[in-house]
N, C-alpha and C positions, 0 to 999 in steps of 0.2 A: 266627673268621670264618665266618659261615654262607654256604655256597655258594649264590649266586643265579643266575638266568638271565643277568643282565648279566655276571657273572664268566665264565660259559661262553661268551658271545658274545665277550668280550674274548680269552679263550684261543683260540677258533677263528679270530679275526682274525689273531693272531700265528702260529697253526699254518698258515694259508693263505698269509700273506705271507712267513713266515720272515724277518721283519725288523721290529724293534720300532718303528723310526721310521715306516715305511710303515703299519704296523698302527695306530699312534697317530694318524696323519693320517686314516686311514680312519674311525676311531672319534671323531675330534675330541677326543682326550685329549692332555694333556701326556705326553711319553714317560716322564718319571720316575714319573708317577702310574700309567701302564700297567705299567711294570716292577715297581713296588711291588705292584700288584694281582696280577700273575702270581706273584711270590714268595710272597705270602700264600696264594694258591690252592695252590701246591705244598706249602706248610707244612701247610695244612689237610688236604690229601689224603695227606700224607706220601709224595709221589711227586715225582721229578724229571721234569718234563715236557719241558724243553728242555736241550740242550747249547749253551752260549754260548761264543763266543770273541770276540776283538776284531773279527773280520771276518765271522763266520757265526753263524747261529742254526739249529739242527737239532732236530727232534723226537726224543726218546728213544723206545725201543720202547714204554715205558709211555705216553709222550705220544701216540704214534700210536694206540695202542689206546684211550686215553681220548678222543681226538678223535672216533673213530667213535661212541662212546656219547654224547659231548656233543652232536654234531650231531643224533643221533636224539632226544635230550632236548629240544633247542631246537625242532626241527621238530614234535615232539609238542605242546610248549607252544603254539606258534603255531596249530596245528590246533585245539587245545582252545579257545583264545580265539575263533577264528572260529566254532566250533560254538556256544559260549555266546552269541555275538552273535546268531546266527540264532534261538536259543531265546528270547532276550529280545525279539526283534522291534524292532530299533533304528531303524526308520523309514528313509526314503530322501529323496532330494532334494538340492538344491545347498547347499553350505556354502563360504563364502569365508573363508579363514584368512590373516591377515597374519603375516609372519615378519620379524624385524628384518633390516635390509638386509645386514648383514655375515655373516649365517648362511651356512655353507657348503652346497654342493649336497647333501652327504651328509645334512644335517639334513632338508632338504626331501624328499629321496627316501625317507628312513626314515619320515617322517610319512605320506607318500602310501602307502607299502607297508603300514604298520600299519593305516591307515584302510581300505584295500582288504581286508585280512585280516579286520578286525572287521566290516565291512559293505560288500560290493562294490556295493551299490545307492546309496551316497553319491556325489554328484558334487562332488568336492573341488577347489576352485581356490585356489592359493597365490599371494599377492602379496607382494612385498618392498618395504619402505619403512623410514624412520627410526622409532624408537620413538614419538617425539612425534606424528608424523603417523598412526601406527597407532592410538594411543589416541584421537585425534580421530575417526578413521574408525569405530572401534567405537562411540563415543558417538553419532555421527551416524547410525549404522545402515547405513553403506556397506559394512562387512564384519561378519562374525558374531563373530569372535574374533581375538586377536592374541597371538603369542609375542613378548614384549618384554623388553629388558634394563633392569632397575631403573626401571620406568615411574613417571612422576609425573603428577599431575593426573588420576588415575583416578576420582575422585569416588565415585559409587555403583556402579562396575563391580565385578563379581565377579573376585577375584584368586586364582589358584591357583599356589602356588610350585612350579615345575617342578624347578629345581636351583639350587644355589649354585655358580656356575662360578668356577674359579680364574682369577687374573689373571697376565699376563705383562708384562714390561718389554721394549720394543723399543729396543735400544741400538746405537749405532755400534760397529763392531768395535774402534775405538780407545778406547772408554769403559773406565775403570778396572775396572768390574764386569762387563765383557762376557764374560769367560771363567769366571765363577762358575757352579756348578751351580744356584744359586738366590740370590735376594737378599731382604733384609728391606725393607719399604716405607720405613722411616725412612732407609735408606741412599740414597734418591733425593731427599732433601729439598733438596739444593743444586742439583739440575738444573732446567732450564726444561722445563716439560711442554707438549708440542705437542698441542693438542686439535683434533678435527675440526670443521669449520665446518658448522653446520646439521645435525649428525648426532647420534649418541647422547649424547656427553658434554659438548657445549657448554653450560655452565651447570648441569651435572648435579650435584645436591647430594650424591649417594651417593659419588662419587669424592672430592669435596672433604671429605666427612665422614670417609672412610677415612683421608685424610691427617691430618686433625685428631686422629683417634683414635691415630694413630701419632706425634703430638707435633709436627706442623709444619703450616704453611700452604702449599698448593701454589703454586708460582710459575709462572704461565701464560706461555708464550712468545708473542711477537707472531705467529709463524707458525701457520698452520692446515694440516690435511692430511686427505685422504681415505685413512685408514689401510689400507683393504683394497685400495687400488690403488697408493699412493705413500708410500714412507718416505724420500723424498729429504732432507727436513729433518733427520731422524734421522741418515741416512748422512753428511750434511755436518757433523754435530756441533752443530747449532743447538738441539738439545733431545732429549728422550726421548718415547716414547709408552707409555701403559699401557692395555691392552685385555684383555677376556676371551680365554681361550685359544682358543676356537673361531673368533675373528675372524682368526686367523693360520693359514693352511693350509700346513704344512710349512715348507720353507726359502723365505722370501720373496724374498731377494736376497742376493748375496754380501757386501755391505758393511754389513749389519745382523745383529744377533744377538738371538734371542728367548729371554729368561731368565725362568723361573717366579719369581713373588713368593710368598714363604712366608706362610702363615696369613692370607691375605685373599681374599675371594670377592666376586663380583658376582651378585646374585639375578636369576634369569630367571623371569618370570611368564607365565602364560596369562591374559589378561583377556577378559571377555565381559560382555554386559549381564545384570544380575541377573534381569531378567524373561524372559530367553530360556531356556526349558526344553525346547527341541525335542530329540527323541531323536537326530536326526542330529548336532546340535552336541555332545551328550553323547558320542556315538561318536567324534567327532573329538578331543574332549578326552582320551578314553582313549587314542587313537592317539598324541597328543602325549606323554602320560606314558610310554607304552610305548617310543616312539621315543627318548626322552631317555636310556634305558639304553644305547642303541647309539651315540648321536652326541654327547651333551653330557657334560660332565665330571660324574661322580657327586658328590653332596654328601657 
């Protein structure tokens, strides 16, 4: 494992929270993925950074010393990016960025923070909407770019893959698989899948294709849901929902369980018009890429 800035940011989040679940929520990572990343970092450094028990997480003496150096390295990296941006002369002016509706506030804050570091003269506005509407708005010129989940109908738009985000199954606590550490996609073949109405996945071929690749055809429930607000259908046992991990912030409610799905991902793209070569938009694109290391599940 080559130690990268994103690994240092992940370590610092755990060091500051002293709680893997809270740190994972802050980073918009699945907790198992964050735990695995920290174990790999410890192995690479040949240092034990944390003392873990069933109830507490504490920094070791080595971990506390490393945290000081890691923070200095991250701060230095951010200052270098800002200095390079000024040397490049990235332009200024307004940029409107669309972000998929279910993206957490941490995603948006990280993009704004990175854009400000790269070029404080950019006037960045972020709007939230469904992926389909965001793509339409980019094509129509109403917004400059959009961060989208598995976008379709992009035509001649420029597409930049930001990350392949892990998927989770939202299950009722009474579901037979609810207390597993992870599930395979094919194990959900007998369930009814609740899809959101007029949102990301209604008729989305990517999710259907993932099911077909796993050897089954998705059985869609009659019920629909706004999954970032309401999992009532799942809690009542009327079906399951499958969403990218960043769509679910922490513990949603007591009567559902969020379980990682092994070995499947959902691509997240930044789309923009291919004829838009403005320096300000290029700076925002770099900010989105940089922010993804903090807030989106690493590929």
